[in-house]
N, C-alpha and C positions, 0 to 999 in steps of 0.2 A: 566265532569269536575273533575280534580284531587283534592284529598283532601289535606289540608295543611300537610306539612312535608311528602310528597309523597316519597316512595322508589323506587328504580329501578323496582322491581317486579310490583308495582302499575302502573308505567309508560308503561312497555311492555304489561301488561294485558289490560290497557285501550284502547291501540291502536289496539290490536288484537281483543278485544271485539267489538269495533266500527266498524272495517273493516268486521268482521263476520256478525254483525247486517245489515249493508247495502248490503253485498253480498247476504245474504239470501233473501233480499227484491228486489235484482236486481238494486239498486240504487247507487252502488259504484262509478261507473265512474262519475256519475252525481254530487255526493255530497263529493267526497274524499277531495276536496279543503276546506271544511268547518271544517273538523276533527280537525286540529290544533287549530282552534278558539274555538271549543266546548270543548276540552280538556283543553286548556290554555285560558280561556276568559280574563285574565288580571285583572286590570291594573298592578298589582304587580307580579313580578317572584315568583315561588314557590320553584324551585330547582337549578336553575342556575343564571347567572348574570343578565339576562334580558329576558323579554317574547319573544322578537325576537328570541333569541337563542333557547329557549324553544320550540317555534313553529316550528323552523326549524329542531330541533331534532325529533319532532312528525312527521314532514312532510316526513323526511328521513326514519322514521320507517314505515310509512304508504306504502312507496314505497317498502321497504323490505318485508312488510306483503303481497304485490302483486307479489312477486318473482322478483323484480327489484333491480338494484344496488342502494344503498341509495343516493350517490353522483351524479351519471349520469342519473339515471332512465332508464338505458338500462337493458335488460334482464340479471339476474344473471347467471354467468358461474361457480361461486364457492359457496360452501355451506357456508363458514364462511366468513362474510363481516365486513368491518370497517364502522362505521357510523361517517363520518368526524366531523360533528357539535358537536357531543358528546365527542370526544377524547379531553382530557384535555392537551395533550401534556406533559406528566409527566416529571419530572426532568431527563435530560440526564445524569447529573453527578450522577454516581451510588454511590461512596463512599463519605461521608461527616463527617467531624469531628464535634462532638457534644460538648455540655457544660461540658460533663464529662471528657474532656481531662485535665489531670493534668500537662501537659508539663513536664513529668517526665525525670529524667536524663539518664535513659537507652535509651530513644529515640528508642524503638524497632520497632515502626511503620516506622521510617525513615530508619532504618537498613534493614528491610524487603523489602523496595521498591527497584526494580532492575531498575527503570527508572527515578530516581531522581525527582520524582513528590512531594515529601513531604519536606517542609521546617518548620521552627519554627518561629512563630510570637510572639508578646509580651506575649500573654496569652495562646495560644494553638497551635497545629500543623495545618497546612494547606495543602490540596491536590490541586495541579494545574491540573485542568480538562483537559487542553491541552497535559499534559504529562502522565496522568494516563492511564493505560491500562486495568483497571478493573480486575486485577488478584486476588484480595482479600486478598493478603498477609499481608497488613497492618491491615485489618480488623480482621484477625486471630491473628496477632501478639499483638494487644493492650491489655495490662492487665486489663485495665478499661472498656473494651467494649465500648470504646468512639467513635468508627468509625462505623457510621451507614451504612447499606447496603440498599440503596433506588432503588434497581432494580425494574423496572416497574412490577406491579403485572402480567400483561398478559405475559411479557417476562419470569418471574420467572416461571409461571405455564406451559409454553410450554416445552414438553419433548424432542422435536426435533430441538430446535433452529430456529424456523420459523418466530419469531417476531423481527422486528427491526423498525426504525423510519425514516421518511423522514427529510430533513433539518429543517422543521418547528416543529418537534417533534410529528407528527401525525403518528399513528401506520401503518406499512405496514407488509403484510403477504406474505412470500415466498410460493407460491403455490407449488413449487416443493418439498418443505419439509413438508408442512402442512399435517397432518394426519387426520384432521377434528375431533378431539377428543372432541373439544369444551371446553376444560380446560380453554383457554383464555376467553371464553364468560362468564363462571361461575365466574372468578376471577376478571374481570375488574370491579372496584368499580363504574364507571360511565356508564357502559353499552354501551361502545364505540364499542364493537365487538359483533355481533349478527349473528344468522342463518337466511338464506332466507326461505321463506315457499311457499307452493303451496296450502294453505288453500283455497284461492279464487277459484282456478281451481276445487278442489274437491267439493266445494259448488256448482259451476256451473254445474258440472256433476250430482249432486243430484237434482238440480232445474229442469234441462232439462228432466230428467227421461227417456232418450233414452236407457241408458244401466244401468244394475243393478250394484250398488256400494257396495262392500264389505268391512267391517272394520276387520282388523287384529290387536289384541291387544297384546302388548309385555307381557311376564310373570311378569315384574315388576309393572304391573298396580295394583295388589292387594295391597291395603294399601295406595294408592295414593289418593283415594277420601273418605277415612274413613273406619272404620271397619263394617259399615252397607251396604257398596256397594258391593255386590256380583257380580260374573261374570254374572249371570243372570239378575241382575239389570242393569249392563253395557250394556248387550245386548239390553234390553229394551230402554235404552237411546239412543243407535245408531239407533234403529228402529224409534224412535220418531223424530230423525234428518232426516231420510229419507234413511238410509242404508238398503240394502236388508237384511243383516244379519251380524253377528259378529263371528268370528272365534278366538279361543285362539291359540296364537303363541307358547304356551307350548306344544301344540300337535307337532308343528314343532320341538321343542326341543327333543321330543321323537323320531321323525324321524331323526334328526341329530345324536343323541346319538347312534342309531342303525347303522347308515351309518359309523360314525367315529369309532365305535367299531370294524367294519369289517376292516377298514384302519389300526387301531391300531394293530390288532391281526396280520395282514399280514406284517406290518412294523416291529414288534417286532420279528417275526420269521426270518426276513431278516437282523436284527441287525441295522435298519434304525430309526433314531430319527425323530419325526414329531412334528408339532404344530397343534393347533386347528384353525378353520377358521371362528368361529362365531361372534367375535367381529370385526366390519368393520374398527375401528381405528387401531386395531392390525394388521389386514390385510394390511391396508394402510401402517403401519410402515414397514412391511416386504417388500412390493413392492418398496417403496421409499428409504428405508435406508439399508435394507439387501436383495437386489435383488438375491444375491447368494443363499439364502435359500428358494426361491420359490419352489424348488423341494421338500422341507421338509414340506411344508405347505399341511394340509389337502385339498384335492379337493372336500370335501363335502361342498354343499352350505349352507347358513345360515338359521336359522329357518324361518325367514321372508320369504326368497325366496322359502322355501319348501311349505309353506301354500299358497303362491301366485300361485305356480304351482298346488297345490291341488285344489284350487278353480277353476282355468281355465280348469282343467281336467273335471270338471263337468258343468262349465258355461264359455264357450270360449270367450264371449263377456263381460265378467265382468270387472269392474274397481276395481282394488285392492289397498286399502289404509291402510298402516301400521301406528300404533299409539304407540309411546313408548317414553322413556326418552332420546333417543339417538340422537345426532346431526350427527354422521358419518353415520347413516342409510340413510340419505338424500344423501349422496355422493354415497353410495352403489347403491341406486335406480338410480341416474343421470348416473352412468356408465353402468347399466345393464337394464335400463328401457324397459319394453315390456314384451314378453311372458316369459322370463327366470326369472323375478324378479317382485317385486311390481311395481305399476305404481306411487304411490306416497308414501312419508314417512312424516308423521306429528308428532309432539311432544305431550306430555299430556298438555302442556301449550296451544297449539293450539286447542286441544279437549276441554279443560276447556272453553275457549272462546266461541267456537262453541255451547256448551250446554247452557252456560250462556245467550248467545244471544238469545236463543229461550226459556228462562226461564223454563229450565228443571232442576228439583231437583232429582238427581240420587237416593238419599236415600229413596225418597218417592214412587218410581216406583214400580210396581208389577213385580215379577221376570218373565222372558220369556226364555224358552228353557232349555238346560242343564246347570246345575250349575258347571260342571267340564268336560272339554274335554281333558285336559293333565293330565299326571301322576304327582305325587308330584316331581319326578325327573326332568320332563320338566319344572315344575314351577320354580324349584331351579336354572334354567339356569340364572335367573336374579342376583343370588348371586355369588360372588367370590368362586371359587371352585365347583360350581354347575354343570358346564360342566364335570368336571372330575368324580364327583359322578355319573352323569347319564351315562357316557361312561362305567365306571367300573360295574355299575349295568347291563347294556347291556351285557357286556362280561360274567358276573355272570349268566345271564339268558341263555346264550348260552354255558355255561360250558367252557369258554376260560380262558385265563391266568388271574391270579389274583395278581400275584407278579410284575406287571407293576409299575414303579416308574414315577410319574408325578411332574413337577415343576409347581405349581400354582402361577401365577403372579398377584398380587394384585395391580393394577395401571401400568400406563405407563412406569415409571422408572423401575420397576421390570421386565416388558417385555423386555425394552431395554437391561438390564443386562444379561437376560437369553439369548436373541438372540445373543448377543456378545459372550457368552460362547459358544453356538452352532456353531457360525461361525468359532471359532478358535479350535473347536473340544474338548472343555473342559467341556461340560455340562454333569454332572453326571446322571442325570435323563434320562428317555426314551422319555418322551414327554413333551411339554410345553402347558400349558393352558394360554392363554393371555387374560386378561381383562384390558382395558385401564383405565376405571374409578375405582378408589379405592372403595372396597366394592362390585364392580360389577355394573350391570345396574341399581340396585336400588338407586344408588347415581348419576344417569346420569344428565347431565346439562339441560335437557328438562323436569325435574320433576316439580311438583307443590307444593310439601310438602318437609319440611326439612327431611333428611335421618332418623333421630331418631324417628320422629312421624310416618313415612310412615312404617318403620320396625315394629314399636309396633303394628300397625293395620294389617300389613301384616302377622305377626305371628299369630294373632287371626284367620285371614281367612284362612290361610294354614292349621291351626290345625283342620279345618273342612273338609280337603280333605280327600278321602279314600286312600287306600294303593294298588291301582292298579299297575301292573307292566307295563313295557315299551312295549314289543312286544304285549301283549293281547290288550293294549289300541290302538295301531296302527291298529291291525286287526279289531277293533271296528269301527273306523272312516274313514280309508283309503280303499276305494274299487277298485281304479284303480291304476295301476303302472305308475310311471313317474320318470325321472332321478333326482337323489339326488346329481349329480355331476356338477361342472362347465363345461361349454362347450368351 
């Protein structure tokens, strides 16, 4: 049951938690119809107009938690999904005149409009929605800031223009444009857009016990569950859930840094400009919106894929599951699922539901295994600029070029600008580091804590890491050779 004044985070967590509880017991199919009534017992609505709509939202979220489309119940084909019952159908009229309008004599808003959409009523200006083309010139021209820009939050947050609405005002996502960055998920105030999950499938593999299931945790994990939760305690938590072991993907960051350093050095000698390939949303942006730059993109696989290949080199029958704050990782897995990448990608939100469903308190667990598998440079992959730092460190360790110039893009908007400059041949830097989330993965939409809180505890945990270098660390943990490049 949800508490009074429940927030969006409470609703999403309540559904994931209940689904995880039933899945671990093997009772989900039998009892899933009861979930909306347990979470919303009634008789009064808690966060929407009526309990019937609230229960339908919960029902659609349960479907999504099972990897099914919220509206139809069919298997999800796309990572980012619209929850129809939750969408408020935000105002389609984007620009609205507010009470601040002074009906001034200059009529600058009216003069700025090229479509004749603005007229003067008795007390204020009026914008005809049938004539308005949403160019924004009236909004910019008004000296009193009296014209409000009411663009839908999801649409405003989308860096590639993939959001629109149907005739009823319900959100539609253009899959040909969507880069799965998850910005719309994070910014929708009603939680009408969410990501599908394969959490139930992962739990089923654990329960069956026929194949060893390995967890791979993103470098952004440190700080997500408090300053007392070390990597060794996280490993203990995964083992209590039934995972065979846990591997730090920061080790994959070291592998990627070494591989990209070789590519950068070769490209620099040839005078060729290149981009990184770690962030899947950035990779999706290149593939969908700048396909002419594919040859400029690093062929090195992501840290997640490198660890999946590392695990399979030693355990060919392993099920590999990535845990991180990233929504786009799910699309990366969906496209490359199998021996060349992870089998599943889940978020920290889903991991949080799994451990809570089994009453596991991470901070109280005894540490198990290594407290550090990746170098500090691999750990910094989660921060904007961290990939550049690691690649330059790799070049330094190999006595390669040190005067390489890198454009570090912090957020999808900066990525888009840099790619446009590269496309037209005006990029001044030699390489582009692309991070779709502002601040890096530590601010990913699948996180469980606010960025400022997570970063505070993250700094404390990273302060305990040693100063091992990248290549020596790889030699310590990687015993077999495998390809670090896309096939």
